[in-house]
C-alpha positions in Angstrom: 84.0 63.7 -33.3 82.6 67.2 -33.9 79.3 68.3 -32.4 76.4 67.8 -34.7 72.7 68.6 -34.7 70.5 65.5 -34.7 66.7 65.1 -34.5 65.8 61.6 -33.8 62.5 60.5 -32.2 62.6 57.1 -30.6 59.3 55.5 -29.9 58.9 54.7 -26.3 57.8 51.3 -25.0 56.1 51.1 -21.6 57.0 48.1 -19.5 54.4 47.2 -17.0 55.0 44.8 -14.1 51.6 43.4 -12.9 51.3 41.9 -9.4 50.9 38.3 -10.6 54.3 38.3 -12.3 53.0 38.2 -15.9 54.2 40.8 -18.4 52.2 43.2 -20.4 53.6 45.6 -22.9 51.7 48.7 -24.1 52.4 51.5 -26.5 53.1 54.9 -25.0 53.0 58.4 -26.5 56.3 59.4 -25.0 59.6 59.6 -26.9 63.1 60.9 -26.5 64.5 63.3 -29.2 68.2 63.7 -29.6 69.2 67.4 -30.1 73.0 67.3 -30.4 76.1 65.3 -29.6 79.3 66.6 -28.2 82.9 65.6 -27.1 85.1 67.4 -24.7 87.8 69.1 -26.9 90.9 67.1 -27.5 92.0 64.0 -29.5 90.9 60.7 -28.0 88.8 62.1 -25.1 86.1 59.8 -23.8 83.2 62.1 -22.8 80.8 61.1 -19.9 78.1 63.7 -19.1 76.7 63.4 -15.6 74.0 66.1 -14.7 72.2 69.0 -16.3 70.9 72.1 -14.5 67.8 74.0 -15.3 69.6 76.5 -17.6 71.2 73.7 -19.7 74.7 73.7 -18.2 76.1 70.1 -18.1 78.7 68.8 -15.7 80.7 65.7 -16.6 83.9 63.7 -16.7 86.2 62.9 -19.5 89.1 60.4 -19.8 92.0 61.4 -22.0 94.3 59.2 -24.2 96.7 58.7 -21.2 93.9 57.4 -18.9 93.7 60.6 -16.9 90.2 61.5 -15.7 89.1 65.2 -15.4 85.9 67.0 -14.8 84.3 69.6 -17.1 81.3 71.9 -17.6 79.7 72.3 -21.0 77.9 75.6 -20.8 74.5 76.1 -22.3 76.0 78.1 -25.2 78.1 75.1 -26.2 81.4 76.3 -24.8 83.5 74.2 -22.4 85.3 75.0 -19.1 88.9 74.3 -18.6 89.6 70.8 -17.1 88.4 70.5 -13.5 91.3 69.2 -11.4 91.0 69.2 -7.6 94.3 70.5 -6.1 94.5 67.5 -3.8 94.2 65.0 -6.7 97.4 63.0 -6.5 96.5 60.2 -9.0 95.0 61.9 -12.1 91.4 61.3 -11.1 88.9 64.1 -10.7 85.3 63.7 -11.6 82.6 66.3 -12.1 79.3 64.8 -10.8 76.7 67.5 -10.1 75.9 71.1 -10.9 73.1 73.5 -9.8 71.8 76.7 -11.4 74.5 78.9 -9.7 77.1 76.6 -11.4 78.4 75.2 -8.1 80.0 71.9 -9.1 80.4 68.9 -6.9 82.4 65.7 -7.5 85.1 63.5 -6.2 88.9 63.0 -6.6 91.3 60.2 -5.9 94.3 60.0 -3.6 97.2 57.5 -3.4 95.6 55.8 -0.3 93.1 54.3 -2.7 90.1 56.4 -1.5 87.8 59.0 -3.0 87.1 62.4 -1.4 84.3 64.8 -2.2 84.6 68.5 -3.3 82.6 71.5 -4.2 83.8 74.1 -6.8 82.3 77.6 -6.7 83.7 80.7 -8.3 87.0 79.0 -8.9 87.4 77.9 -5.3 87.6 74.3 -4.3 86.2 73.2 -0.9 86.8 69.6 0.2 84.1 67.5 1.8 84.3 64.2 3.6 81.5 62.7 5.6 82.7 62.9 9.3 84.6 59.7 10.2 84.5 58.4 6.6 87.6 57.1 4.7 85.8 57.2 1.3 83.4 60.0 0.2 81.9 60.8 -3.2 79.5 63.7 -3.7 77.2 62.8 -6.6 74.7 65.7 -6.9 73.8 69.2 -5.7 70.4 70.9 -6.1 69.0 74.4 -5.9 68.4 74.5 -2.1 72.1 73.4 -1.9 71.1 69.9 -0.7 73.6 67.3 -1.9 73.8 63.5 -2.0 76.5 60.8 -2.3 78.0 57.7 -0.8 80.6 57.0 1.9 82.4 54.3 3.9 83.2 54.7 7.5 84.7 52.3 10.1 81.8 49.9 9.7 83.1 48.9 6.2 79.6 49.1 4.8 79.2 51.6 1.9 76.2 53.8 2.7 74.3 56.5 0.9 73.8 60.0 2.3 71.7 63.1 1.8 72.6 66.5 3.3 69.7 69.0 3.7 70.1 72.3 5.5 73.3 71.2 7.0 71.9 68.0 8.4 73.4 64.8 7.0 71.3 61.6 7.0 72.8 58.3 6.0 70.8 55.2 4.8 71.3 51.8 3.2 69.1 49.3 1.4 68.8 46.6 4.1 71.6 44.0 3.6 73.2 45.8 0.7 77.0 45.9 0.5 76.9 49.3 -1.1 74.1 51.9 -1.5 74.7 55.1 -3.5 72.4 58.2 -3.6 72.8 59.8 -7.0 70.4 62.7 -6.9 67.7 64.4 -4.8 65.2 66.6 -6.7 64.8 70.3 -5.8 61.6 69.6 -3.9 63.4 67.1 -1.7 60.6 64.6 -2.3 62.6 61.9 -4.2 66.1 60.5 -4.0 67.3 58.0 -6.6 70.3 55.7 -6.9 71.4 52.1 -6.9 72.6 49.4 -4.6 74.7 46.2 -4.9 73.3 42.8 -3.8 75.0 39.6 -2.5 75.9 38.5 -6.0 77.3 41.8 -7.0 74.2 42.7 -9.1 73.2 46.3 -9.3 69.5 47.4 -8.7 67.8 50.7 -8.7 65.9 52.2 -5.8 64.1 55.3 -4.8 63.6 57.0 -1.4 60.3 58.8 -1.0 59.5 62.0 0.9 58.8 60.0 4.1 62.3 58.4 3.9 60.9 55.0 2.8 63.1 53.0 0.5 61.5 51.3 -2.5 63.5 48.5 -4.2 64.4 46.7 -6.3 63.7 48.9 -9.3 64.5 46.7 -12.4 62.9 46.8 -15.8 62.1 43.4 -17.4 65.2 41.8 -18.8 67.6 43.8 -16.7 70.7 42.1 -15.2 72.1 45.4 -13.9 70.1 48.6 -13.2 71.3 52.1 -12.3 69.2 55.2 -11.6 71.2 58.4 -12.0 69.0 61.5 -12.2 65.6 62.9 -11.1 63.7 66.1 -11.7 60.8 67.8 -9.9 58.2 66.0 -12.0 59.7 62.8 -10.5 61.0 61.7 -13.9 64.0 59.5 -13.4 66.7 58.5 -15.8 69.4 55.8 -15.8 70.4 52.7 -17.6 70.2 48.9 -17.5 72.1 46.1 -19.1 70.5 43.0 -20.5 71.7 39.4 -20.8 73.1 40.1 -24.3 75.5 42.7 -22.8 73.6 45.6 -24.4 73.2 48.6 -22.2 70.0 50.7 -22.7 69.0 54.1 -21.6 66.2 54.0 -19.0 63.4 56.5 -18.4 61.4 55.7 -15.2 58.4 57.3 -13.5 57.9 55.9 -10.0 56.6 53.5 -8.9 56.8 51.4 -12.1 56.5 53.2 -15.4 59.5 52.4 -17.7 60.6 53.0 -21.2 63.9 52.5 -22.9 66.0 54.6 -25.3 68.9 53.3 -27.5 71.1 55.8 -29.3 70.9 54.7 -33.0 73.7 52.2 -33.8 75.0 52.1 -30.2 75.3 49.0 -28.0 75.7 51.2 -24.9 73.4 54.1 -24.0 73.2 55.9 -20.7 70.8 58.6 -19.5 72.5 60.4 -16.7 70.7 63.7 -15.8 67.4 65.4 -16.4 66.1 68.9 -15.7 62.7 70.3 -15.1 62.2 71.1 -18.8 62.8 67.4 -19.7 66.2 68.0 -21.2 68.5 65.0 -20.7 72.2 64.6 -20.8 73.7 61.2 -21.5 76.3 59.2 -23.4 76.6 56.5 -26.0 79.5 54.3 -27.2 80.3 53.6 -30.9 83.4 52.4 -32.7 85.1 55.7 -32.2 84.6 55.9 -28.4 82.3 57.4 -25.8 80.4 60.6 -26.7 78.0 62.9 -24.9 74.5 63.9 -26.1 71.7 66.2 -25.2 68.1 65.0 -25.7 64.6 65.9 -24.7 61.5 64.0 -23.6 58.5 64.5 -25.9 54.9 63.6 -25.4 53.5 61.9 -22.3 55.8 59.7 -20.2 54.5 56.5 -18.6 52.3 56.8 -15.6 51.6 54.7 -12.5 50.8 51.0 -12.9 50.3 48.3 -10.3 53.6 46.5 -9.6 55.2 44.1 -7.1 58.3 46.2 -7.4 56.6 49.4 -6.4 56.4 48.6 -2.7 59.1 48.8 0.0 60.8 45.4 0.2 63.6 43.6 2.0 66.5 41.5 0.7 68.8 38.9 2.2 71.7 40.4 4.3 74.9 40.7 2.2 78.6 40.9 2.9 80.5 44.0 2.0 82.7 43.7 -1.1 85.0 46.7 -1.4 86.9 47.4 -4.6 90.5 48.4 -5.2 89.5 52.0 -4.4 88.3 51.0 -1.0 84.6 50.8 -2.0 82.2 50.5 -4.9 83.2 53.1 -7.4 80.2 55.2 -8.3 79.1 54.4 -11.8 79.2 57.1 -14.5 
């Protein structure tokens, strides 16, 4: 599939969650406009963009026709990097997860022991990163102050989230969750977003505020699985959710409870993965020919704060850990 210019405005619908549990739906002036689609060069590549920096460079992951996973950067001029392959990758699995304005890339790679390990790539040099004492580490974002986020598993067996700011690493978990993943911290450091896994294996979004307080669950009406991927300095959050009909929708969220959805035309799977300060979004959609990347932009006025039971910090029933074949919950793409 060749890149193409598309201008599509999708009317946004604001989902409001009142305290009494009833549902109100109101029109909203925001929309998402698709600018272009793209695929990593090569026959049969499945393209999965992950984050976008302030200058429009996009980091992502692609899977080739042999099932090998590699990272990539799509530069703002539309050109692509060579495949990103960590030199310690022994199983054909390297993912590009985050990128900042200096084009430092972070991500993860797999090894034959069934675990993931983090890395940073800057100026052509790879630097490995594992949370001290962890057997499983994935680095999922890096911002301008060079703070980064991710997930890890140590001897406790519980998969936790982490943020590293100024060289100080802080771990945290949604209480009782078997896995908590921190997908991005904005440049101001005031908001961290991600998802966690509950006792039934259901995914829910959460956000962590400037005081370190966790707010969860973050689920739009009708969601059976919710993931929050990216956040900018306006506290605009992007992600996706699946409904009971097995359709996956792109999700735009303004904390504590402003939602609207975006569906790429004709697709049954749409994911919004990264957003920058200018409101440019990178994401992906699935059609009959495979998985493709797209660039879009938020237009108009996104939803604003509404009263919501889901807006406050909350607790859930303690859960049991449920590690996957990789040794933990594989971070979603």
